[in-house]
N, CA, C and O of each residue as an XYZ file, in Angstrom:
808
protein
N    -124.909   -100.592    -92.993
C    -125.302   -101.989    -93.016
C    -126.206   -102.663    -93.946
O    -126.844   -101.772    -94.506
N    -126.606   -103.938    -94.426
C    -127.952   -104.359    -94.804
C    -128.073   -105.685    -94.862
O    -127.096   -106.364    -95.182
N    -129.329   -106.282    -94.553
C    -129.159   -107.611    -94.655
C    -130.800   -107.994    -94.923
O    -131.715   -107.173    -94.994
N    -130.929   -109.736    -95.075
C    -132.178   -109.746    -95.539
C    -132.649   -110.760    -94.364
O    -131.981   -111.736    -94.022
N    -133.805   -110.417    -93.836
C    -133.904   -111.097    -92.494
C    -134.381   -112.386    -92.536
O    -134.657   -112.963    -91.484
N    -134.549   -113.044    -93.861
C    -134.523   -114.607    -93.942
C    -132.839   -115.100    -93.973
O    -132.584   -116.303    -94.037
N    -131.688   -114.036    -93.921
C    -130.624   -114.480    -93.885
C    -129.890   -114.292    -92.548
O    -128.754   -114.735    -92.375
N    -130.605   -113.593    -91.569
C    -130.019   -112.775    -89.859
C    -129.396   -111.962    -90.894
O    -129.119   -111.899    -92.092
N    -129.304   -111.167    -89.366
C    -128.463   -109.787    -89.400
C    -127.225   -109.979    -88.717
O    -126.789   -108.853    -88.478
N    -126.234   -111.084    -88.169
C    -125.490   -111.138    -87.582
C    -124.665   -110.105    -86.296
O    -123.493   -109.913    -85.972
N    -125.907   -109.648    -85.860
C    -125.767   -108.467    -84.528
C    -126.030   -109.606    -83.533
O    -126.416   -110.729    -83.856
N    -125.707   -109.075    -81.949
C    -126.050   -109.486    -80.884
C    -127.405   -110.230    -80.457
O    -127.724   -111.329    -80.003
N    -128.250   -108.616    -80.982
C    -129.306   -108.927    -80.503
C    -130.425   -108.179    -82.049
O    -130.082   -107.130    -82.594
N    -131.474   -108.828    -82.420
C    -132.277   -108.383    -83.632
C    -132.792   -106.950    -83.421
O    -133.691   -106.518    -82.700
N    -131.970   -106.364    -84.248
C    -132.436   -104.717    -84.372
C    -134.128   -104.518    -84.832
O    -134.513   -103.355    -84.716
N    -135.005   -105.355    -85.255
C    -135.898   -104.950    -86.203
C    -136.856   -104.402    -85.192
O    -136.912   -103.238    -85.589
N    -137.742   -104.465    -84.027
C    -137.887   -103.834    -83.149
C    -137.581   -102.697    -82.663
O    -138.529   -101.992    -82.317
N    -135.741   -101.991    -82.428
C    -135.851   -101.012    -82.336
C    -135.773    -99.914    -83.319
O    -135.191    -98.855    -83.083
N    -136.445   -100.224    -84.561
C    -135.987    -99.628    -85.907
C    -137.298    -98.771    -85.668
O    -137.159    -97.548    -85.628
N    -138.404    -99.248    -85.526
C    -139.920    -98.451    -85.074
C    -140.084    -97.916    -83.692
O    -140.425    -98.517    -82.673
N    -139.784    -96.714    -83.859
C    -139.777    -96.579    -82.517
C    -139.840    -94.799    -82.153
O    -139.050    -94.004    -82.662
N    -140.538    -94.547    -81.535
C    -140.769    -94.856    -79.861
C    -142.532    -95.771    -80.238
O    -143.232    -95.263    -81.114
N    -142.880    -96.638    -79.742
C    -143.792    -97.083    -80.322
C    -145.224    -97.138    -79.122
O    -145.029    -97.932    -78.202
N    -145.755    -96.843    -79.104
C    -147.067    -96.307    -77.688
C    -147.636    -97.973    -77.454
O    -147.823    -98.842    -78.306
N    -147.810    -98.020    -76.048
C    -148.171    -99.381    -75.122
C    -149.550    -99.467    -75.018
O    -150.200    -98.525    -74.565
N    -150.234   -100.839    -75.512
C    -151.460   -100.747    -75.321
C    -151.534   -102.176    -74.268
O    -151.187   -103.339    -74.472
N    -152.180   -101.464    -73.015
C    -151.791   -102.499    -71.769
C    -153.475   -102.631    -71.568
O    -154.394   -101.942    -71.125
N    -153.215   -104.376    -72.372
C    -154.689   -104.739    -72.888
C    -155.236   -105.578    -71.381
O    -154.486   -106.370    -70.811
N    -156.489   -105.297    -70.918
C    -157.382   -106.284    -70.258
C    -158.310   -106.798    -71.126
O    -158.815   -106.446    -72.192
N    -158.436   -108.166    -70.026
C    -159.575   -109.093    -71.046
C    -159.855   -109.760    -69.627
O    -159.128   -109.719    -68.634
N    -161.505   -110.593    -69.830
C    -161.919   -111.568    -69.129
C    -162.184   -112.652    -69.818
O    -162.818   -112.500    -70.862
N    -161.854   -113.743    -69.494
C    -162.251   -115.041    -70.178
C    -163.903   -115.226    -69.747
O    -164.693   -114.759    -68.926
N    -163.884   -116.109    -70.734
C    -165.184   -116.933    -70.411
C    -165.496   -117.535    -69.169
O    -166.582   -118.080    -68.970
N    -164.802   -117.481    -68.517
C    -164.600   -118.528    -67.060
C    -164.526   -117.299    -66.169
O    -164.283   -117.407    -64.967
N    -164.767   -115.967    -66.845
C    -164.646   -114.699    -65.624
C    -163.149   -114.750    -65.003
O    -163.199   -113.893    -64.120
N    -161.883   -115.284    -64.997
C    -161.069   -114.980    -64.934
C    -160.357   -113.944    -65.530
O    -160.494   -113.841    -66.749
N    -159.451   -112.958    -64.824
C    -159.160   -111.931    -65.935
C    -157.534   -111.637    -65.681
O    -156.803   -111.937    -64.737
N    -157.272   -110.898    -66.968
C    -155.958   -110.853    -67.174
C    -155.408   -109.107    -67.936
O    -156.139   -108.375    -68.602
N    -154.075   -108.864    -67.591
C    -154.001   -108.263    -68.170
C    -152.164   -108.071    -68.669
O    -151.285   -108.536    -67.943
N    -151.893   -107.465    -69.745
C    -150.650   -107.832    -70.547
C    -150.725   -106.685    -71.544
O    -151.629   -106.314    -72.293
N    -149.320   -106.176    -71.288
C    -148.935   -105.071    -72.644
C    -148.566   -105.520    -73.964
O    -147.883   -106.508    -74.235
N    -149.052   -104.748    -74.703
C    -148.258   -105.128    -76.063
C    -147.943   -103.752    -76.616
O    -148.635   -102.756    -76.405
N    -146.676   -103.792    -77.448
C    -145.842   -102.463    -78.245
C    -146.331   -102.120    -79.845
O    -146.299   -101.090    -80.519
N    -146.779   -103.451    -80.093
C    -147.566   -103.079    -81.593
C    -149.057   -102.797    -81.225
O    -150.012   -103.479    -80.853
N    -148.835   -101.556    -81.481
C    -150.232   -101.281    -80.930
C    -150.689    -99.562    -81.605
O    -150.141    -98.491    -81.344
N    -151.801    -99.820    -82.469
C    -151.830    -97.900    -82.501
C    -153.285    -98.074    -82.938
O    -153.778    -99.176    -83.181
N    -154.248    -96.353    -83.060
C    -155.049    -96.234    -83.370
C    -154.967    -96.525    -85.168
O    -153.986    -96.298    -85.877
N    -156.122    -97.011    -85.551
C    -156.260    -97.019    -87.208
C    -157.630    -96.261    -87.715
O    -157.972    -96.541    -88.864
N    -158.053    -95.784    -87.341
C    -159.657    -95.233    -87.941
C    -160.419    -94.406    -86.761
O    -160.713    -94.764    -85.621
N    -160.624    -93.234    -87.406
C    -161.351    -92.147    -86.409
C    -163.200    -92.576    -86.278
O    -163.903    -92.661    -85.270
N    -163.509    -92.757    -87.587
C    -165.065    -92.726    -87.580
C    -165.769    -94.122    -88.200
O    -165.781    -94.201    -89.429
N    -166.359    -95.232    -87.427
C    -166.014    -95.157    -85.747
C    -164.324    -95.263    -85.461
O    -163.409    -95.565    -86.228
N    -164.324    -94.923    -84.177
C    -163.201    -94.658    -83.790
C    -162.605    -96.739    -83.338
O    -163.222    -97.577    -82.680
N    -161.148    -96.861    -84.100
C    -160.721    -98.452    -84.198
C    -159.427    -98.290    -83.748
O    -158.794    -97.240    -83.854
N    -158.949    -99.494    -83.159
C    -157.723    -99.485    -82.655
C    -157.190   -101.026    -83.308
O    -157.948   -101.842    -83.832
N    -156.005   -101.159    -83.170
C    -155.206   -102.463    -83.471
C    -154.008   -102.976    -82.474
O    -153.277   -102.225    -81.828
N    -153.961   -104.291    -82.481
C    -152.822   -104.577    -81.489
C    -152.251   -106.017    -82.043
O    -153.000   -106.684    -82.757
N    -151.016   -106.477    -81.746
C    -150.953   -107.583    -82.566
C    -150.020   -108.730    -81.426
O    -148.820   -108.515    -81.251
N    -150.438   -109.444    -80.998
C    -149.782   -110.867    -80.574
C    -148.698   -111.458    -81.407
O    -149.018   -111.930    -82.498
N    -147.443   -111.488    -81.021
C    -146.744   -112.414    -81.621
C    -145.657   -113.553    -80.983
O    -144.460   -113.809    -81.113
N    -146.645   -114.002    -80.327
C    -146.162   -115.358    -79.601
C    -147.223   -115.753    -78.943
O    -148.165   -115.034    -78.610
N    -147.048   -117.347    -78.663
C    -148.026   -118.072    -77.755
C    -147.680   -118.658    -76.415
O    -146.589   -118.536    -75.859
N    -148.802   -119.355    -75.922
C    -148.472   -119.969    -74.512
C    -148.825   -121.404    -74.844
O    -149.709   -121.733    -75.635
N    -147.654   -122.630    -73.821
C    -148.168   -123.506    -73.885
C    -149.534   -123.866    -73.542
O    -150.159   -124.782    -74.077
N    -150.123   -122.826    -72.294
C    -151.433   -123.506    -72.161
C    -152.988   -122.631    -73.040
O    -154.124   -122.424    -72.613
N    -152.476   -122.379    -74.090
C    -153.351   -121.556    -74.876
C    -153.041   -122.522    -76.539
O    -151.964   -122.833    -77.047
N    -154.207   -122.735    -76.937
C    -153.893   -122.825    -78.480
C    -153.518   -121.726    -79.837
O    -154.286   -121.345    -80.720
N    -152.407   -121.470    -79.683
C    -151.917   -120.697    -80.765
C    -151.332   -119.412    -80.819
O    -150.637   -118.854    -81.668
N    -152.132   -118.798    -78.822
C    -152.067   -117.732    -78.973
C    -151.653   -116.882    -77.378
O    -151.615   -117.659    -76.425
N    -151.457   -115.899    -77.162
C    -151.587   -115.671    -76.069
C    -152.832   -115.381    -75.001
O    -153.960   -115.321    -75.492
N    -152.706   -115.226    -73.786
C    -154.136   -115.187    -73.009
C    -154.591   -113.791    -73.624
O    -155.801   -113.623    -73.777
N    -154.039   -113.156    -73.851
C    -155.253   -111.558    -74.417
C    -156.229   -112.455    -75.445
O    -157.419   -112.699    -75.241
N    -155.480   -112.860    -76.534
C    -156.157   -113.028    -77.411
C    -157.054   -114.205    -77.187
O    -158.223   -114.215    -77.572
N    -156.506   -115.152    -76.582
C    -157.782   -116.329    -76.060
C    -158.777   -116.021    -75.864
O    -159.827   -116.334    -76.425
N    -158.462   -114.985    -74.563
C    -159.845   -114.185    -73.765
C    -160.474   -113.700    -74.948
O    -161.604   -114.180    -75.034
N    -160.171   -112.879    -75.969
C    -160.985   -111.860    -76.646
C    -161.623   -112.538    -77.702
O    -162.612   -112.118    -78.302
N    -160.988   -113.680    -77.932
C    -161.571   -114.552    -79.063
C    -162.885   -115.419    -78.377
O    -163.832   -115.869    -79.022
N    -162.711   -115.516    -77.079
C    -163.824   -116.034    -76.389
C    -165.119   -115.243    -75.897
O    -166.217   -115.711    -75.595
N    -164.630   -113.725    -75.898
C    -165.797   -113.064    -75.337
C    -165.832   -111.748    -76.300
O    -166.570   -110.801    -76.027
N    -165.056   -111.753    -77.346
C    -165.152   -110.281    -78.102
C    -165.150   -109.284    -77.652
O    -165.886   -108.406    -78.102
N    -164.344   -109.070    -76.632
C    -164.170   -107.331    -76.032
C    -162.943   -107.496    -75.444
O    -162.601   -108.648    -75.176
N    -161.978   -106.296    -75.106
C    -161.124   -105.942    -74.309
C    -161.118   -104.484    -74.188
O    -161.887   -103.697    -74.739
N    -159.881   -104.157    -73.173
C    -159.555   -102.550    -72.948
C    -158.479   -102.530    -73.193
O    -157.708   -103.446    -72.911
N    -158.078   -101.195    -73.938
C    -156.839   -100.300    -73.845
C    -156.613    -99.985    -72.896
O    -157.681    -99.817    -72.307
N    -155.604    -99.712    -72.127
C    -155.260    -98.896    -71.175
C    -153.953    -98.029    -71.120
O    -152.876    -98.625    -71.094
N    -153.975    -96.961    -71.107
C    -153.055    -96.129    -71.622
C    -151.681    -96.434    -70.306
O    -151.855    -96.665    -69.109
N    -150.343    -96.324    -71.077
C    -149.555    -96.444    -69.577
C    -148.599    -95.226    -69.092
O    -147.573    -94.807    -69.628
N    -148.987    -94.966    -68.390
C    -147.991    -93.409    -67.633
C    -146.453    -94.136    -67.250
O    -146.076    -95.283    -67.014
N    -145.787    -92.740    -67.335
C    -144.528    -92.910    -66.973
C    -144.385    -93.994    -65.230
O    -143.550    -94.879    -65.045
N    -145.294    -93.608    -64.369
C    -145.602    -93.779    -63.180
C    -145.633    -95.328    -62.762
O    -145.136    -95.968    -61.835
N    -146.643    -95.719    -64.141
C    -146.816    -97.352    -63.879
C    -146.101    -98.019    -64.661
O    -146.597    -99.017    -65.184
N    -144.472    -97.569    -65.006
C    -143.686    -98.283    -65.744
C    -143.406   -100.139    -64.913
O    -143.354   -101.252    -65.436
N    -143.298    -99.714    -63.573
C    -142.999   -101.360    -62.954
C    -144.464   -102.543    -63.018
O    -144.526   -103.741    -63.291
N    -145.354   -101.675    -62.685
C    -146.280   -102.249    -62.802
C    -147.035   -103.004    -63.961
O    -147.830   -103.944    -63.937
N    -146.537   -102.306    -64.911
C    -146.762   -102.887    -66.498
C    -145.913   -103.874    -66.812
O    -146.160   -104.857    -67.511
N    -144.783   -103.559    -66.216
C    -143.486   -104.759    -66.399
C    -143.311   -106.229    -65.915
O    -142.522   -107.132    -66.192
N    -144.332   -106.096    -65.112
C    -144.476   -107.170    -63.907
C    -146.070   -107.594    -64.663
O    -146.641   -108.529    -64.103
N    -146.615   -107.127    -65.572
C    -147.685   -108.085    -65.761
C    -147.168   -108.407    -67.236
O    -147.995   -108.885    -68.012
N    -146.337   -108.265    -67.522
C    -145.517   -108.943    -69.007
C    -145.115   -110.714    -69.189
O    -145.172   -111.515    -70.122
N    -144.677   -110.774    -67.683
C    -144.079   -112.367    -67.801
C    -145.217   -113.310    -68.200
O    -146.410   -113.065    -68.374
N    -144.605   -114.332    -68.289
C    -145.552   -115.598    -68.784
C    -146.280   -116.481    -68.094
O    -146.257   -117.710    -68.165
N    -147.108   -115.582    -67.234
C    -147.856   -116.297    -66.217
C    -148.912   -117.257    -66.660
O    -149.566   -117.044    -67.681
N    -149.074   -118.225    -65.969
C    -150.359   -119.016    -66.449
C    -151.769   -118.157    -66.533
O    -151.932   -117.017    -66.097
N    -152.692   -118.939    -67.164
C    -153.857   -118.167    -67.764
C    -154.875   -117.856    -66.617
O    -155.866   -117.133    -66.507
N    -154.135   -118.795    -65.749
C    -154.999   -118.867    -64.297
C    -155.028   -117.537    -63.544
O    -155.875   -117.069    -62.784
N    -154.013   -117.127    -63.917
C    -153.144   -115.863    -62.754
C    -154.141   -114.520    -63.364
O    -154.541   -114.547    -64.528
N    -154.448   -113.462    -62.506
C    -154.728   -112.593    -62.311
C    -153.680   -111.305    -62.164
O    -153.191   -110.939    -61.095
N    -153.456   -110.740    -63.373
C    -152.330   -109.825    -63.475
C    -152.135   -108.698    -62.653
O    -151.118   -108.389    -62.032
N    -153.393   -108.026    -62.726
C    -154.245   -107.091    -62.113
C    -153.593   -107.117    -60.500
O    -153.026   -106.192    -59.919
N    -153.858   -108.395    -60.038
C    -153.429   -108.627    -58.640
C    -151.971   -108.822    -58.134
O    -151.410   -108.481    -57.093
N    -151.550   -109.506    -59.261
C    -149.958   -109.821    -59.318
C    -149.217   -108.500    -59.033
O    -148.299   -108.295    -58.239
N    -149.951   -107.503    -60.026
C    -148.667   -106.233    -60.143
C    -149.259   -104.991    -58.994
O    -148.831   -103.845    -58.857
N    -150.635   -105.830    -58.089
C    -150.949   -104.590    -57.862
C    -151.860   -103.540    -58.292
O    -151.971   -102.443    -57.745
N    -152.453   -103.917    -59.230
C    -152.922   -102.503    -60.253
C    -154.465   -102.643    -59.913
O    -155.035   -103.733    -59.926
N    -155.041   -101.539    -59.631
C    -156.420   -101.170    -59.013
C    -157.349   -101.385    -60.109
O    -157.175   -100.786    -61.170
N    -158.238   -102.119    -59.961
C    -159.216   -102.816    -61.180
C    -160.176   -102.149    -61.024
O    -160.248   -101.626    -59.912
N    -161.329   -101.857    -62.018
C    -162.353   -101.266    -62.234
C    -162.786   -101.638    -63.404
O    -162.148   -101.761    -64.449
N    -164.257   -101.871    -63.125
C    -165.154   -102.683    -64.312
C    -165.308   -101.456    -65.561
O    -165.226   -100.255    -65.301
N    -165.526   -101.957    -66.833
C    -166.281   -101.041    -68.207
C    -167.339   -100.608    -67.921
O    -167.913   -100.904    -66.873
N    -167.680   -100.029    -68.567
C    -168.602    -99.273    -68.509
C    -169.779    -99.837    -69.911
O    -170.905    -99.340    -69.929
N    -169.523   -100.495    -70.603
C    -170.415   -100.792    -72.068
C    -169.945   -102.218    -72.386
O    -170.546   -102.899    -73.217
N    -168.895   -102.657    -71.739
C    -168.496   -104.109    -72.063
C    -168.089   -104.562    -70.900
O    -167.715   -103.769    -70.036
N    -168.098   -106.309    -70.628
C    -167.843   -107.146    -69.257
C    -166.632   -107.371    -69.403
O    -166.243   -108.453    -69.844
N    -165.808   -106.390    -69.061
C    -164.322   -106.606    -68.967
C    -163.711   -105.146    -67.972
O    -164.027   -103.960    -67.887
N    -162.661   -106.067    -67.324
C    -161.526   -105.253    -66.664
C    -161.060   -103.908    -67.218
O    -161.161   -103.637    -68.415
N    -160.607   -103.172    -66.420
C    -159.744   -101.649    -66.875
C    -158.954   -101.431    -65.847
O    -159.326   -101.918    -64.780
N    -157.776   -100.723    -65.865
C    -156.568   -100.401    -65.272
C    -157.798    -98.888    -64.385
O    -158.294    -98.029    -65.115
N    -157.974    -98.885    -63.335
C    -158.761    -97.727    -62.664
C    -158.167    -96.673    -62.985
O    -158.825    -95.791    -63.536
N    -156.590    -96.456    -62.696
C    -156.548    -95.108    -62.360
C    -155.275    -95.048    -63.951
O    -154.184    -94.480    -64.012
N    -155.726    -95.559    -64.620
C    -154.948    -95.168    -66.073
C    -155.419    -93.962    -66.461
O    -156.546    -93.549    -66.186
N    -154.281    -93.146    -67.340
C    -154.877    -91.740    -67.763
C    -156.366    -91.610    -68.577
O    -157.297    -90.807    -68.606
N    -155.973    -93.028    -69.282
C    -157.160    -93.143    -70.691
C    -157.389    -94.741    -70.759
O    -156.453    -95.486    -70.468
N    -158.428    -95.171    -71.079
C    -159.036    -96.746    -71.391
C    -160.212    -96.160    -72.622
O    -161.140    -95.410    -72.925
N    -159.299    -97.172    -72.971
C    -160.355    -97.282    -74.820
C    -161.399    -98.760    -74.324
O    -160.825    -99.618    -73.654
N    -162.944    -98.984    -74.698
C    -163.319    -99.950    -74.460
C    -163.535   -100.567    -75.564
O    -163.678    -99.673    -76.398
N    -163.648   -101.601    -76.083
C    -163.288   -102.563    -77.453
C    -164.319   -103.102    -77.654
O    -164.992   -103.309    -76.644
N    -164.636   -103.353    -78.388
C    -165.411   -104.475    -78.915
C    -164.515   -105.267    -80.377
O    -163.828   -104.602    -81.153
N    -164.682   -106.484    -80.476
C    -163.624   -107.154    -81.582
C    -164.188   -106.925    -82.892
O    -165.401   -107.135    -82.914
N    -163.712   -106.578    -83.931
C    -163.817   -106.222    -85.070
C    -163.400   -107.106    -85.968
O    -163.908   -107.293    -87.074
N    -162.224   -107.807    -85.383
C    -161.487   -108.884    -86.863
C    -160.263   -109.383    -86.061
O    -159.627   -108.544    -85.423
N    -159.931   -110.505    -86.042
C    -159.033   -111.268    -85.345
C    -158.284   -111.548    -87.010
O    -159.073   -112.146    -87.741
N    -157.086   -111.253    -87.606
C    -156.414   -111.770    -88.495
C    -154.786   -112.588    -88.304
O    -153.747   -112.154    -87.806
N    -155.056   -113.721    -88.835
C    -153.838   -114.439    -88.598
C    -152.562   -114.296    -89.512
O    -152.500   -115.033    -90.496
N    -151.654   -113.507    -89.296
C    -150.271   -112.906    -90.083
C    -149.474   -114.250    -90.365
O    -149.623   -115.144    -89.532
N    -148.475   -114.533    -91.670
C    -147.300   -115.282    -91.822
C    -146.759   -115.625    -90.140
O    -146.765   -114.937    -89.119
N    -146.483   -116.484    -90.321
C    -145.399   -116.979    -88.933
C    -146.617   -117.587    -88.099
O    -147.822   -117.348    -88.174
N    -145.856   -118.499    -87.237
C    -146.367   -119.284    -86.467
C    -147.283   -118.917    -85.480
O    -148.242   -119.621    -85.165
N    -146.966   -117.635    -84.890
C    -147.952   -116.824    -83.789
C    -148.049   -115.752    -83.716
O    -148.093   -115.175    -82.629
N    -148.121   -115.090    -84.977
C    -148.903   -113.692    -85.263
C    -150.226   -113.284    -85.689
O    -150.749   -113.442    -86.792
N    -150.791   -112.608    -84.402
C    -152.042   -112.194    -85.057
C    -152.153   -110.917    -84.542
O    -151.542   -110.396    -83.609
N    -152.962   -110.506    -85.228
C    -153.249   -109.009    -85.209
C    -155.093   -108.930    -84.736
O    -155.902   -109.713    -85.232
N    -155.451   -107.957    -83.820
C    -156.446   -107.667    -83.550
C    -156.751   -106.242    -83.635
O    -156.052   -105.257    -83.398
N    -158.292   -106.396    -84.140
C    -158.582   -105.128    -84.080
C    -160.290   -105.079    -83.614
O    -161.169   -105.939    -83.677
N    -160.292   -103.834    -83.187
C    -161.505   -103.585    -82.170
C    -161.847   -102.292    -82.502
O    -161.004   -101.466    -82.851
N    -163.529   -101.962    -82.383
C    -164.189   -100.514    -82.150
C    -164.097   -100.094    -80.828
O    -164.272   -100.952    -79.963
N    -163.886    -99.086    -80.533
C    -163.922    -98.432    -79.522
C    -165.613    -98.197    -79.109
O    -166.325    -97.633    -79.941
N    -166.049    -98.535    -78.140
C    -167.442    -98.258    -77.876
C    -167.812    -97.688    -76.913
O    -168.993    -97.683    -76.565
N    -166.337    -96.754    -75.936
C    -166.250    -96.058    -74.749
C    -165.184    -95.624    -74.323
O    -164.305    -96.455    -74.098
N    -164.915    -94.251    -74.081
C    -163.836    -93.688    -73.608
C    -163.746    -93.725    -72.152
O    -164.927    -93.911    -71.862
N    -163.182    -93.674    -71.176
C    -162.432    -93.063    -70.087
C    -161.237    -92.331    -70.206
O    -160.310    -92.940    -70.739
N    -160.987    -90.940    -69.769
C    -159.992    -90.274    -69.595
C    -160.037    -89.416    -68.093
O    -161.055    -88.795    -67.789
N    -158.947    -89.442    -67.274
C    -158.654    -88.890    -66.179
C    -159.003    -87.683    -66.265
O    -158.831    -86.942    -67.232
N    -159.581    -87.401    -65.113
C    -160.208    -85.636    -65.166
C    -158.728    -84.467    -65.239
O    -158.733    -83.516    -66.021
N    -157.773    -84.698    -64.478
C    -156.771    -84.176    -64.342
C    -155.835    -84.330    -65.573
O    -155.014    -83.425    -65.726
N    -155.843    -85.420    -66.538
C    -155.753    -85.205    -68.217
C    -156.365    -84.012    -68.740
O    -155.751    -83.328    -69.559
N    -157.150    -83.798    -68.470
C    -158.018    -83.235    -69.619
C    -157.421    -81.378    -68.784
O    -157.746    -80.977    -67.667
N    -156.599    -80.700    -69.724
C    -156.319    -79.554    -69.438
C    -156.856    -78.081    -70.798
O    -156.519    -78.060    -71.982
N    -157.549    -77.263    -70.223
C    -158.043    -76.439    -71.271
C    -158.809    -77.154    -72.181
O    -158.445    -76.992    -73.346
N    -159.736    -77.880    -72.019
C    -160.522    -78.666    -73.379
C    -159.686    -79.857    -73.793
O    -160.270    -80.901    -74.083
N    -158.570    -79.798    -73.835
C    -157.746    -80.855    -74.263
C    -157.382    -82.171    -73.348
O    -157.563    -82.246    -72.132
N    -156.822    -83.206    -74.205
C    -156.571    -84.244    -73.158
C    -155.104    -84.265    -73.464
O    -154.599    -84.560    -74.548
N    -154.335    -83.826    -72.089
C    -152.838    -83.493    -72.329
C    -151.862    -84.407    -71.865
O    -152.150    -84.798    -70.734
N    -150.743    -84.931    -72.340
C    -150.061    -86.104    -72.276
C    -149.028    -85.409    -71.025
O    -148.594    -86.072    -70.083
N    -148.851    -84.489    -71.162
C    -147.309    -83.794    -70.630
C    -148.171    -84.214    -68.625
O    -147.431    -84.308    -67.646
N    -149.350    -84.341    -68.544
C    -149.657    -84.142    -67.403
C    -149.336    -85.649    -66.931
O    -149.252    -85.697    -65.703
N    -149.142    -86.839    -67.533
C    -148.907    -88.101    -66.864
C    -147.735    -88.940    -68.238
O    -147.805    -90.166    -68.326
N    -147.118    -88.457    -68.840
C    -145.803    -88.912    -69.736
C    -146.157    -90.152    -70.005
O    -145.912    -91.071    -69.224
N    -146.814    -90.327    -71.218
C    -147.045    -91.768    -71.557
C    -145.550    -92.439    -71.776
O    -144.580    -91.883    -72.290
N    -145.612    -93.582    -71.326
C    -144.473    -94.483    -71.633
C    -144.655    -95.123    -73.174
O    -145.655    -95.224    -73.884
N    -143.367    -95.481    -73.366
C    -143.348    -95.765    -74.879
C    -142.116    -96.783    -75.478
O    -140.993    -96.356    -75.210
N    -142.148    -98.156    -76.302
C    -141.087    -98.956    -76.488
C    -140.618    -98.453    -77.402
O    -141.237    -97.791    -78.234
N    -138.931    -98.785    -77.398
C    -137.997    -98.412    -78.125
C    -137.640    -99.922    -78.604
O    -138.192   -100.501    -79.539
N    -136.831   -100.334    -77.958
C    -136.366   -101.340    -78.554
C    -135.541   -102.668    -77.695
O    -134.771   -102.089    -76.928
N    -135.441   -103.621    -77.576
C    -134.471   -104.491    -76.823
C    -135.373   -104.659    -75.379
O    -136.373   -105.373    -75.310
N    -134.820   -103.857    -74.235
C    -135.020   -103.216    -73.330
C    -135.133   -102.334    -72.725
O    -135.147   -102.119    -71.513
N    -135.263   -101.507    -73.956
C    -135.476   -100.039    -73.465
C    -137.028    -99.429    -73.846
O    -137.824    -99.924    -74.643
N    -137.196    -98.231    -73.045
C    -138.206    -97.704    -73.106
C    -137.901    -96.038    -72.974
O    -136.862    -95.557    -72.523
N    -139.318    -95.124    -73.589
C    -139.161    -93.861    -73.387
C    -140.120    -93.239    -72.757
O    -140.979    -93.941    -72.224
N    -140.215    -91.835    -72.661
C    -141.253    -91.262    -72.126
C    -141.567    -90.155    -72.780
O    -140.609    -89.617    -73.335
N    -143.025    -89.425    -72.945
C    -142.797    -88.143    -73.609
C    -142.815    -86.775    -72.289
O    -143.584    -86.602    -71.344
N    -141.813    -86.119    -72.682
C    -142.285    -85.112    -71.730
C    -141.743    -83.354    -72.303
O    -141.567    -82.256    -71.774
N    -141.646    -83.937    -73.625
C    -141.618    -82.522    -74.517
C    -142.205    -82.463    -75.391
O    -141.968    -83.472    -76.055
N    -143.440    -81.376    -76.241
C    -143.877    -81.640    -76.777
C    -144.274    -80.326    -77.543
O    -144.328    -79.283    -76.892
N    -144.487    -80.319    -78.563
C    -144.441    -78.887    -79.800
C    -145.407    -79.179    -80.816
O    -145.773    -80.336    -81.024
N    -145.946    -77.959    -81.617
C    -146.938    -77.980    -82.536
C    -146.409    -77.752    -83.500
O    -145.405    -77.041    -83.473
N    -146.826    -78.199    -84.524
C    -146.770    -78.147    -86.224
C    -147.960    -77.694    -86.814
O    -148.927    -78.261    -86.305
N    -148.175    -77.128    -87.433
C    -149.433    -76.552    -88.065
C    -149.258    -76.843    -90.341
O    -148.676    -76.163    -91.186
N    -149.895    -77.835    -90.431
C    -150.381    -78.367    -91.371
C    -150.323    -77.692    -92.808
O    -151.142    -76.779    -92.707
N    -149.814    -77.652    -94.041
C    -150.115    -77.018    -95.130
C    -151.349    -77.128    -95.296
O    -151.815    -78.257    -95.451
N    -152.154    -76.045    -95.306
C    -153.660    -75.391    -96.185
C    -154.717    -74.924    -94.415
O    -155.734    -74.250    -94.248
N    -153.944    -75.577    -93.572
C    -154.729    -75.583    -92.114
C    -154.732    -74.403    -91.922
O    -155.662    -74.171    -91.150
N    -153.868    -72.894    -92.360
C    -153.843    -71.636    -91.350
C    -153.008    -71.312    -90.647
O    -153.151    -70.317    -89.936
């Protein structure tokens, strides 16, 4: 099968986001200028640089009570900071509960009964029991083609790692089974890990 996105695919559901999978999930914590907190998941997310460490996530829709963006992006635009919380398999239901189209006045931490903690280097909430949290300062917001497509880049200025996730001096994903997005309503989790040595590394 071949199709041009501009012509449509003719299938019952859009296959695009199922083609690029699995995708890590950024559970983004933010605080608005008015002090209200927000927590929402984004699966267009990844690390983009080592030095200094940098990440990105993309928001692809807006809300009626925001100006062309969702709550996370609106808060980041106001304050310039955000936290990226890594989602473990056992947090899947809480994460899913925070993905709803809630009003900007709703604190999703409270809504989904997620334990909240304060970040160390920025004025922002984080998920207290997340396997890892990246504290980020906004470096750039880029508007992409489309009605409400925005990519948000941030420099990582603080990192939290749960002690039980550090095994033999390494951050071990098998201790918490990170949750990943596939497509449609489908998710997966990491349960099997193997190593490969790159050519020239010995």
